C-alpha positions as MATLAB code, in Angstrom:
seq = 'TLEELVEIEANVINPQSHPEEVFDHYSIPAYDEQRLPVAEPGAAVKSGKYLIHSKSVLVSKLNPATPRVWTVFDPKCRRSFSSTEFIHYICRSPLTWSFVNGYLRSQAFLDEFRAHVAGTTGSRQRVPPKVTMSFKLVKPPVDVLRAFDELVGPYLVLMQRNLEEGQVLAATRDYLLPRLLAGEVEV';
ca = [
      80.006  -44.610  -13.531;
      76.083  -45.983  -13.703;
      77.639  -49.608  -12.916;
      78.536  -48.387   -9.649;
      74.713  -47.801   -9.127;
      73.221  -50.369  -10.950;
      73.473  -53.956  -12.535;
      71.688  -55.299  -15.212;
      69.678  -58.463  -14.832;
      68.926  -60.754  -17.848;
      67.277  -64.008  -16.450;
      65.722  -65.580  -19.329;
      62.445  -67.632  -19.109;
      60.630  -69.574  -21.838;
      56.896  -68.751  -20.911;
      55.847  -71.420  -23.303;
      57.036  -74.100  -20.413;
      54.479  -72.764  -18.205;
      51.464  -72.593  -20.738;
      48.691  -72.237  -17.968;
      50.471  -69.652  -15.802;
      49.533  -66.104  -16.077;
      52.331  -63.405  -16.276;
      52.478  -59.882  -16.495;
      53.951  -59.061  -19.868;
      56.209  -55.799  -20.047;
      56.204  -55.354  -23.638;
      56.963  -52.442  -26.069;
      53.637  -52.262  -27.418;
      51.914  -52.405  -23.876;
      54.193  -49.563  -22.767;
      53.264  -47.382  -25.894;
      49.584  -47.913  -25.405;
      48.898  -47.422  -21.411;
      52.284  -47.942  -19.684;
      50.867  -51.062  -18.258;
      51.749  -54.634  -18.541;
      49.442  -57.036  -20.254;
      48.325  -59.838  -18.310;
      49.213  -63.293  -20.623;
      49.084  -66.795  -20.268;
      52.609  -68.300  -21.052;
      51.156  -70.282  -23.861;
      50.423  -67.326  -25.912;
      53.806  -65.933  -25.711;
      55.922  -67.195  -28.411;
      59.453  -66.435  -27.566;
      61.803  -66.307  -24.352;
      61.680  -63.125  -22.110;
      63.589  -61.652  -19.065;
      62.197  -62.607  -15.900;
      61.647  -59.754  -13.449;
      62.507  -60.825   -9.968;
      62.168  -57.121   -8.067;
      62.068  -53.639   -8.598;
      63.619  -52.549  -11.858;
      63.534  -49.886  -14.408;
      63.163  -51.169  -17.562;
      64.950  -49.111  -20.753;
      64.113  -50.079  -24.164;
      67.090  -50.448  -26.081;
      65.189  -50.570  -29.406;
      64.922  -47.456  -31.552;
      66.473  -45.065  -28.701;
      64.977  -42.060  -30.733;
      61.978  -43.003  -28.974;
      62.786  -43.019  -25.403;
      60.965  -45.936  -23.220;
      61.627  -45.916  -19.644;
      59.549  -47.951  -17.479;
      59.658  -48.266  -13.614;
      58.694  -51.821  -12.209;
      57.592  -52.256   -8.691;
      58.096  -55.254   -6.756;
      55.784  -57.849   -8.896;
      52.565  -58.272   -7.076;
      50.366  -61.456   -7.332;
      51.995  -63.131  -10.288;
      55.392  -63.353  -12.073;
      56.398  -60.876  -14.538;
      58.959  -60.795  -17.471;
      59.610  -58.221  -20.310;
      60.551  -58.137  -23.808;
      64.290  -58.985  -24.570;
      64.455  -55.424  -26.178;
      64.275  -53.960  -22.376;
      67.427  -53.525  -20.301;
      66.629  -54.569  -16.726;
      68.500  -51.961  -14.469;
      68.448  -53.288  -10.638;
      69.795  -50.641   -7.887;
      72.681  -51.924   -6.032;
      71.425  -49.883   -2.947;
      67.790  -48.954   -2.354;
      68.894  -45.645   -1.515;
      69.560  -44.734   -5.029;
      66.103  -46.349   -6.304;
      64.749  -42.663   -6.881;
      67.867  -41.037   -8.192;
      68.166  -43.972  -10.731;
      64.584  -43.331  -11.859;
      65.397  -39.754  -12.496;
      68.825  -40.202  -14.156;
      67.493  -42.665  -16.803;
      64.935  -40.328  -17.717;
      67.246  -37.433  -18.047;
      68.100  -35.690  -20.834;
      71.845  -36.607  -20.106;
      71.303  -40.093  -20.021;
      68.908  -40.149  -23.191;
      71.627  -38.293  -25.043;
      74.166  -40.526  -24.049;
      72.113  -43.395  -24.635;
      71.346  -42.341  -28.435;
      75.006  -41.610  -28.932;
      75.732  -45.224  -28.726;
      73.209  -46.586  -31.446;
      74.510  -49.601  -33.111;
      72.615  -50.648  -36.416;
      71.035  -49.215  -39.359;
      67.691  -47.472  -39.236;
      64.181  -47.547  -37.765;
      63.843  -51.067  -35.725;
      67.091  -52.345  -36.314;
      68.812  -49.667  -33.841;
      69.698  -50.735  -30.493;
      72.012  -49.432  -27.599;
      74.202  -52.612  -26.440;
      73.466  -52.872  -22.748;
      76.867  -53.139  -21.627;
      77.794  -49.896  -23.127;
      75.672  -47.830  -20.600;
      77.347  -49.431  -17.683;
      80.228  -46.919  -18.309;
      78.152  -43.902  -18.699;
      79.427  -41.085  -16.353;
      77.611  -39.281  -13.997;
      77.328  -37.216  -10.797;
      76.431  -39.175   -7.562;
      75.163  -37.079   -4.750;
      76.100  -37.529   -1.115;
      74.141  -40.092    0.866;
      72.098  -37.396    2.606;
      71.191  -35.563   -0.558;
      70.238  -39.363   -1.997;
      68.286  -39.880    1.220;
      66.344  -36.462    1.000;
      65.882  -37.024   -2.865;
      64.072  -40.529   -2.282;
      62.142  -39.374    0.567;
      60.535  -36.540   -1.716;
      60.639  -38.424   -5.071;
      59.674  -42.051   -3.954;
      56.281  -41.470   -2.870;
      55.652  -39.629   -6.406;
      56.883  -42.697   -8.279;
      54.550  -44.905   -6.303;
      51.282  -42.446   -6.916;
      52.311  -42.364  -10.626;
      52.140  -46.169  -10.831;
      49.027  -46.464   -8.635;
      47.375  -43.690  -10.807;
      48.097  -45.584  -13.877;
      46.527  -49.000  -12.593;
      43.437  -46.673  -11.159;
      43.017  -45.222  -14.740;
      42.913  -48.873  -15.923;
      40.205  -50.075  -13.404;
      38.224  -46.735  -14.433;
      38.297  -47.353  -18.242;
      37.375  -50.865  -17.624;
      34.450  -50.133  -15.450;
      33.270  -47.474  -18.102;
      33.591  -49.943  -21.034;
      31.428  -52.429  -18.890;
      28.763  -49.751  -18.007;
      28.317  -47.397  -20.754;
      26.982  -49.845  -23.538;
      24.487  -50.986  -20.549;
      23.236  -47.219  -20.044;
      23.154  -46.403  -23.393;
      20.637  -49.633  -23.980;
      18.794  -48.329  -20.957;
      19.704  -51.693  -19.265;
      20.973  -49.677  -16.094;
      19.766  -46.419  -14.614;
      21.866  -43.641  -12.964;
];
């Protein structure tokens, strides 16, 4: 079962208790916009969130017709939290990190996930997190897990790095383009 590979973490934090601290906020709008967290001061966040302590794979339990699976690497220079609409899966073993990332994005998982929707339509549909722990999957032998992690792990890191670099490039473009057009800066 999925429970043999992961645990669900749900440590709640009230960001308003830390009004001056800037957090990385993993929200559904941030995922939909560019799959990068938004830096926000605690004072700007109006509800409790789930604190992110370590590598996680976040899966949105809200409206599973739109899959949202987000790999979170070790938090960097500031604390991170997510919307409570995300399920935080934490691998029980570092060896299963890449495999779990792949499985949570697989059609088999997404089909099973959607089959367990509770609620009416649209934004009221959710999948209960505990239900997912009983999902059945084939766990490869340790040597296959190790080979898979050696092959796929660097790509997960590269994907994240590319997203972050794209954000820096977009900010640089947005800063320079108006100045270039106004003739304030020459190439």
